[in-house]
C-alpha positions in Angstrom: 133.8 19.2 -25.7 130.5 19.7 -27.5 127.4 18.0 -26.2 126.0 15.6 -28.9 122.5 16.5 -30.1 120.4 13.5 -29.1 117.1 14.7 -27.8 113.9 14.9 -29.9 111.8 15.9 -26.8 113.0 18.1 -24.0 111.5 19.4 -20.8 112.9 22.4 -18.9 111.9 23.2 -15.3 113.6 24.8 -12.3 113.1 21.7 -10.2 114.0 18.3 -11.6 112.8 14.8 -10.9 115.7 14.0 -8.5 117.5 15.7 -5.6 120.7 14.8 -3.9 122.1 14.9 -0.4 125.9 15.1 0.0 126.9 12.7 2.8 129.8 13.2 5.2 131.9 10.6 3.4 131.5 12.5 0.1 128.9 10.1 -1.4 125.6 11.3 -2.9 122.2 10.0 -1.9 119.5 10.5 -4.6 115.8 11.0 -3.8 113.3 10.9 -6.6 110.5 13.4 -6.8 106.9 13.1 -7.9 104.3 15.3 -9.5 102.7 15.8 -12.8 105.9 16.3 -14.9 107.5 13.2 -13.5 104.5 11.0 -14.4 103.9 12.9 -17.6 107.4 12.4 -19.0 107.2 8.7 -18.1 104.2 8.5 -20.5 106.4 8.9 -23.6 108.5 5.8 -22.7 112.2 5.2 -22.2 113.0 4.8 -25.9 112.0 8.4 -26.9 115.4 9.8 -25.8 113.7 12.6 -24.0 115.9 14.8 -21.9 114.9 16.8 -18.8 117.0 20.0 -18.1 116.8 21.3 -14.5 118.7 23.4 -12.0 120.8 22.3 -9.1 118.9 23.5 -6.0 121.3 22.7 -3.2 124.8 21.7 -2.4 124.1 18.0 -3.1 122.6 18.8 -6.4 125.5 21.0 -7.4 128.0 18.3 -6.5 126.0 15.8 -8.6 125.9 18.3 -11.5 129.7 18.9 -11.2 130.4 15.2 -11.4 128.2 14.8 -14.4 129.8 17.8 -16.2 128.0 18.4 -19.5 126.7 14.8 -19.4 123.5 13.4 -17.9 123.0 12.3 -14.3 123.4 8.6 -13.4 120.3 6.9 -14.9 120.2 4.7 -11.8 119.3 7.8 -9.8 116.6 8.9 -12.2 114.7 5.7 -13.0 116.3 5.7 -16.4 115.3 9.2 -17.4 117.9 11.4 -19.1 118.4 14.4 -16.8 120.8 17.3 -17.4 121.3 19.3 -14.1 122.7 22.7 -14.4 125.3 24.0 -11.9 124.3 27.6 -11.9 126.4 29.8 -9.5 124.7 29.9 -6.1 124.5 33.7 -6.0 123.0 33.9 -9.5 120.5 31.1 -8.6 119.5 32.8 -5.4 119.0 36.2 -7.0 117.0 34.7 -9.9 114.9 32.3 -7.8 114.2 34.2 -4.6 114.8 37.7 -5.8 112.8 37.6 -9.0 110.8 34.4 -9.5 109.4 33.9 -6.0 109.5 37.5 -4.7 108.3 39.4 -7.8 106.8 37.3 -10.5 104.9 35.0 -8.1 103.7 38.0 -6.1 102.5 39.8 -9.2 100.6 36.8 -10.6 98.9 36.1 -7.3 98.1 39.8 -6.5 99.9 39.6 -3.2 101.6 43.0 -2.9 100.7 45.5 -0.2 100.9 48.3 -2.8 101.3 51.3 -0.4 104.7 50.0 0.5 105.7 47.4 -2.1 107.1 46.6 -4.6 110.2 48.8 -4.7 112.2 48.3 -7.9 115.6 49.7 -7.1 119.2 49.0 -8.0 119.2 45.8 -6.1 116.3 44.5 -8.1 118.1 45.5 -11.3 121.0 43.2 -10.3 118.5 40.4 -9.5 116.9 40.8 -12.9 120.3 40.5 -14.6 120.8 37.3 -12.6 117.3 36.0 -13.8 118.4 36.7 -17.4 121.7 34.8 -16.8 119.8 31.9 -15.2 117.4 31.7 -18.2 120.3 31.9 -20.6 121.9 28.9 -19.0 118.8 26.9 -19.7 118.6 28.1 -23.2 122.2 27.2 -23.9 121.8 23.6 -22.5 118.6 23.0 -24.4 120.2 24.3 -27.6 123.1 21.9 -27.1 120.9 18.8 -26.4 118.1 19.1 -29.0 118.2 17.4 -32.4 117.0 19.3 -35.4 113.3 20.3 -35.1 113.0 18.9 -31.6 110.1 19.7 -29.4 110.8 21.7 -26.2 108.4 22.1 -23.3 109.5 24.9 -21.0 107.8 25.1 -17.6 106.6 28.0 -15.5 107.5 31.5 -14.4 111.1 30.7 -13.4 111.9 30.2 -17.1 109.7 32.9 -18.8 112.7 34.2 -20.9 113.8 30.8 -22.2 111.5 30.5 -25.3 112.8 33.7 -26.9 116.4 33.0 -25.9 116.2 29.5 -27.3 114.5 30.8 -30.5 117.6 33.0 -31.1 119.9 30.0 -30.7 117.9 27.4 -32.4 115.1 28.7 -34.7 114.4 25.2 -36.0 112.9 24.0 -32.7 109.3 23.8 -31.8 109.0 25.5 -28.4 106.1 25.6 -26.0 105.8 27.3 -22.6 103.4 26.3 -19.9 102.4 28.6 -17.0 101.4 26.8 -13.8 100.4 30.0 -12.0 97.6 32.4 -12.7 98.4 35.4 -14.9 97.9 38.9 -13.6 95.5 41.3 -15.3 97.1 44.2 -17.2 96.7 46.9 -14.5 98.3 44.8 -11.9 100.9 43.3 -14.2 102.1 46.8 -15.0 103.4 47.2 -11.5 106.5 45.6 -13.0 109.1 47.9 -14.5 108.2 48.6 -18.1 111.3 46.7 -19.5 110.7 43.7 -17.2 107.0 43.6 -18.0 107.8 43.6 -21.8 110.7 41.2 -21.4 108.7 38.5 -19.7 106.0 38.7 -22.4 108.5 38.8 -25.2 110.2 35.8 -23.7 107.1 33.6 -23.7 106.1 34.9 -27.1 109.4 33.5 -28.5 107.7 30.1 -28.4 105.3 28.6 -30.9 102.8 28.0 -28.2 102.0 29.4 -24.7 99.7 27.2 -22.6 97.8 27.8 -19.3 95.7 25.9 -16.8 92.5 27.8 -17.6 91.0 30.0 -20.2 90.9 32.8 -17.7 94.7 32.8 -17.4 95.2 32.5 -21.1 92.9 35.5 -21.7 94.7 37.7 -19.1 98.1 36.8 -20.7 96.7 38.0 -24.0 95.3 41.1 -22.5 98.8 41.9 -21.1 100.4 41.4 -24.5 97.9 43.8 -26.0 98.3 46.4 -23.2 102.1 46.3 -22.8 103.4 45.3 -26.2 100.5 46.5 -28.5 100.3 43.0 -29.8 97.3 41.8 -31.9 95.1 39.2 -30.2 93.2 36.5 -32.2 90.1 35.3 -30.4 87.4 32.7 -31.0 84.6 34.6 -32.8 86.9 36.8 -34.8 85.3 37.3 -38.2 81.8 37.7 -36.9 79.5 40.0 -38.8 80.1 42.8 -36.3 83.9 42.4 -36.8 84.5 41.8 -33.1 85.8 38.7 -31.4 84.7 38.1 -27.9 85.7 34.5 -27.2 88.9 33.0 -25.8 92.2 34.4 -27.0 93.7 31.7 -29.3 96.9 33.4 -30.5 99.1 36.5 -30.1 100.6 38.1 -33.2 103.7 40.3 -32.5 106.6 41.4 -34.6 105.8 39.1 -37.5 105.3 36.0 -35.4 102.2 34.2 -34.1 102.2 32.4 -30.8 99.3 30.1 -30.3 97.6 29.9 -27.0 96.3 26.7 -25.4 94.6 25.5 -22.2 95.4 22.2 -20.4 93.6 21.8 -17.1 96.0 19.5 -15.2 93.9 16.9 -13.3 94.5 14.5 -10.5 96.1 11.1 -11.0 93.3 8.9 -9.8 95.0 5.5 -10.1 98.0 6.7 -8.1 95.9 8.4 -5.5 93.5 5.5 -4.9 96.3 3.0 -4.7 98.6 5.1 -2.5 95.8 6.2 -0.1 95.0 2.6 0.8 98.5 1.6 2.0 99.3 0.6 5.5 101.0 3.9 6.5 97.9 5.9 5.5 95.7 3.5 7.4 97.9 4.0 10.5 97.6 7.8 10.2 93.9 7.6 9.6 93.4 5.9 12.9 95.5 8.5 14.6 93.5 11.4 13.0 90.2 9.8 13.9 91.3 9.5 17.5 92.4 13.1 17.5 89.0 14.2 16.1 87.0 12.1 18.4 83.9 9.9 17.9 80.8 11.4 16.4 82.5 14.6 15.3 82.8 16.1 11.8 86.0 17.3 10.2 86.9 20.3 8.1 90.1 19.6 6.4 92.6 21.8 4.6 96.0 20.7 3.2 98.3 23.5 2.1 101.8 24.9 2.3 102.1 28.1 4.3 102.2 29.9 1.0 100.8 33.5 1.2 98.4 32.9 -1.7 96.7 29.9 0.0 94.8 32.2 2.4 95.2 30.0 5.5 94.7 32.9 7.9 91.3 33.9 6.6 90.3 30.2 6.6 91.1 30.1 10.3 89.2 33.3 10.9 86.2 31.9 9.1 86.3 28.8 11.2 86.5 30.9 14.4 83.5 32.9 13.1 81.6 29.7 12.5 82.2 28.7 16.2 81.2 32.2 17.3 77.9 32.5 15.3 76.9 28.8 15.2 77.5 27.6 18.8 75.8 24.3 17.9 79.0 23.2 16.2 81.1 23.6 19.3 82.5 20.2 20.4 80.9 18.7 17.2 83.6 19.6 14.6 87.4 19.8 14.3 89.3 21.8 11.8 92.2 19.6 10.7 94.6 22.1 9.2 97.8 21.0 7.5 100.0 24.0 7.0 103.3 22.8 5.8 106.1 25.5 6.0 107.0 26.9 2.6 109.9 29.2 1.5 111.1 29.8 5.0 114.2 31.5 3.7 112.0 34.5 3.1 111.0 36.6 6.1 107.5 37.3 4.9 106.8 33.5 4.8 108.3 32.9 8.2 106.1 35.6 9.6 103.0 34.2 7.9 103.7 30.7 9.2 104.0 32.1 12.8 100.7 34.0 12.3 98.9 30.8 11.3 100.3 29.1 14.5 99.2 32.0 16.6 95.6 32.2 15.4 95.1 28.4 15.6 96.3 28.6 19.3 94.0 31.5 20.0 91.0 29.5 18.7 91.9 26.5 20.8 92.4 28.7 23.9 89.1 30.6 23.4 86.8 27.6 22.5 88.6 24.4 23.5 87.4 22.2 26.3 88.9 19.4 28.2 87.7 16.8 25.6 87.8 18.9 22.5 90.5 20.8 20.6 88.8 22.9 17.9 91.9 23.1 15.6 94.3 20.3 15.0 97.2 22.1 13.3 100.0 20.0 11.7 103.1 21.7 10.3 105.3 18.8 9.5 105.0 17.7 5.9 103.6 14.2 5.7 102.0 13.0 2.4 100.5 9.8 4.0 98.8 11.9 6.7 97.4 14.3 4.0 95.9 11.3 2.2 94.4 10.0 5.4 92.8 13.4 5.9 91.4 13.3 2.4 89.8 10.0 3.2 88.0 11.1 6.3 87.1 14.7 5.4 83.5 15.8 5.7 84.4 19.2 4.4 87.4 20.3 2.4 88.3 24.0 2.6 90.2 25.3 -0.4 90.1 29.1 -0.3 93.2 30.6 -2.0 93.4 34.3 -2.8 94.5 33.2 -6.3 95.7 29.9 -7.6 96.7 28.6 -11.0 94.8 25.4 -10.4 95.0 23.9 -6.9 95.3 20.1 -7.1 94.1 19.6 -3.5 90.6 20.6 -4.6 90.8 17.8 -7.2 92.5 15.2 -5.1 90.1 15.2 -2.1 87.0 14.0 -4.1 89.0 11.2 -5.6 90.2 9.8 -2.3 87.1 10.6 -0.1 85.5 7.6 1.5 82.0 8.9 2.4 81.8 12.0 0.2 83.2 15.4 1.0 81.7 18.9 0.5 84.2 21.1 -1.3 84.2 24.8 -0.2 86.1 26.4 -3.0 87.4 29.9 -3.7 86.2 31.3 -7.0 89.8 32.6 -7.5 91.3 29.0 -7.8 91.8 27.8 -11.3 90.0 24.6 -10.3 86.8 26.7 -10.0 86.4 26.6 -13.8 85.9 22.8 -13.7 84.6 22.2 -10.2 82.6 25.3 -9.3 79.2 23.8 -10.3 79.4 21.1 -7.6 81.3 23.0 -4.9 80.2 25.7 -2.4 81.9 28.7 -3.9 83.3 31.5 -1.8 85.0 34.9 -2.2 88.3 34.2 -0.5 88.4 37.7 1.1 84.9 37.3 2.7 85.4 35.7 6.1 81.6 36.0 6.9 80.7 34.3 3.6 83.2 31.5 4.1 81.9 30.9 7.6 78.3 30.6 6.2 79.6 28.2 3.5 81.2 26.0 6.2 77.9 25.9 8.1 76.1 24.9 4.9 78.7 22.3 4.1 78.5 20.7 7.6 74.6 20.5 7.3 74.5 19.0 3.8 72.8 15.6 3.6 74.9 12.5 3.1 73.1 11.8 -0.2 73.8 15.2 -1.7 77.3 15.2 -0.5 78.0 11.8 -2.1 76.4 12.8 -5.4 78.5 16.0 -5.6 81.6 14.1 -4.7 81.1 11.7 -7.6 80.7 14.5 -10.1 83.7 16.4 -8.6 85.9 13.3 -8.9 84.9 12.8 -12.6 85.7 16.4 -13.4 88.9 16.3 -11.4 90.4 13.3 -13.3 89.5 14.4 -16.8 93.1 15.2 -17.7 95.5 13.2 -15.5 99.2 14.1 -15.6 100.2 11.8 -18.4 97.4 12.9 -20.7 98.1 16.5 -19.8 101.7 16.2 -20.8 101.0 14.3 -24.0 98.4 16.9 -25.0 101.0 19.6 -24.9 103.3 17.5 -27.0 100.7 16.8 -29.6 99.7 20.5 -29.7 103.2 21.4 -30.7 
């Protein structure tokens, strides 16, 4: 039976706003998610007939998708949002998600490969790429079925890079946008990908009317890749100057008779939500526990990350160890509160990285710890309330990714901080474009430089720290999730 076209606005993303657990008695328990897309989609209101298309991630999700068929999930599970969850075959999903999206595209855009030994693009990868194409085609089919004439479709992230072009073939009447939440690799690194894959990803995104990014830097590197790989024409601010050369931001890509506009939307922190949520009783309780763990009169250096390779937790710990080694005056006077929540533990490289984080934290505590002082307080169990408590008490926030599309932690800490917090920030985080002026900026590979920045941050006066925090909070909340989402809609 054909699905009726009812949606004038559609969002497509790998992860949806709800996940399901299949209980022993066969019933399904729904759990709603959060994040920028959830709050963003709610901004358009329940009467807009917007539809969210997502993939089933686990067995509970797949059962919910099977029960719904080609219809939407139970609106009671989704707070009234219309959600179409796709039951993609588990082997196809695993190959597309782990084999291509997380193990290849993510690694390329975050510059994570150890190039003497990886990547290796062999017959197995060719099969995974075919699965990635099938996975994207499933999304394109569903969106084509759901969308009314001339509907607006916002496709999200590197998991769905092929969808815009596939959807254009099926429904040329639609207005299609793609948003990249990651960095974009520069051409020389991007061309590690097999030539057909490198071209295919770019062609996929260029199938849309608009491609948007978190910063101008990522938009420009995308355009550079289009020029280098496809020979596309790039339109830039400043084109038409007397010298005939444009040297500003890339504003559009022209390729094979079509023009794809480029845009930038720097997703910000949701100040209202963070301030309200961070003052609840469960956060107060965890705040008391953390303060007791740190001890009276001591300062805190806080980091909150997943054990994602790009987050650079290991070098952060090495920098803290170097601080204690070179600045003995901080021994017993500071605690590094490190939240390293396990991520992607189905991949061996992530399991190994998580174990290395644990080992180095233990070595620091063994080398420098005393009876009344534990230098590193490492927490590996995900706890959002505890993260907010750490935001409130942090004297220094360490955000030192190797490369990051944005990094919302850098934006959230200044909003929640009670007494002001010095932000030590990697210049390779997207947030650097907006926050760099009031942060202490570091090269994420430079352990010595990061240790010096931590020392400077700990010594900063209360007045300067408070002033910087106010400016950081203002910049961090300039485009909250709802405004970010609506800006993309308006631009299409």
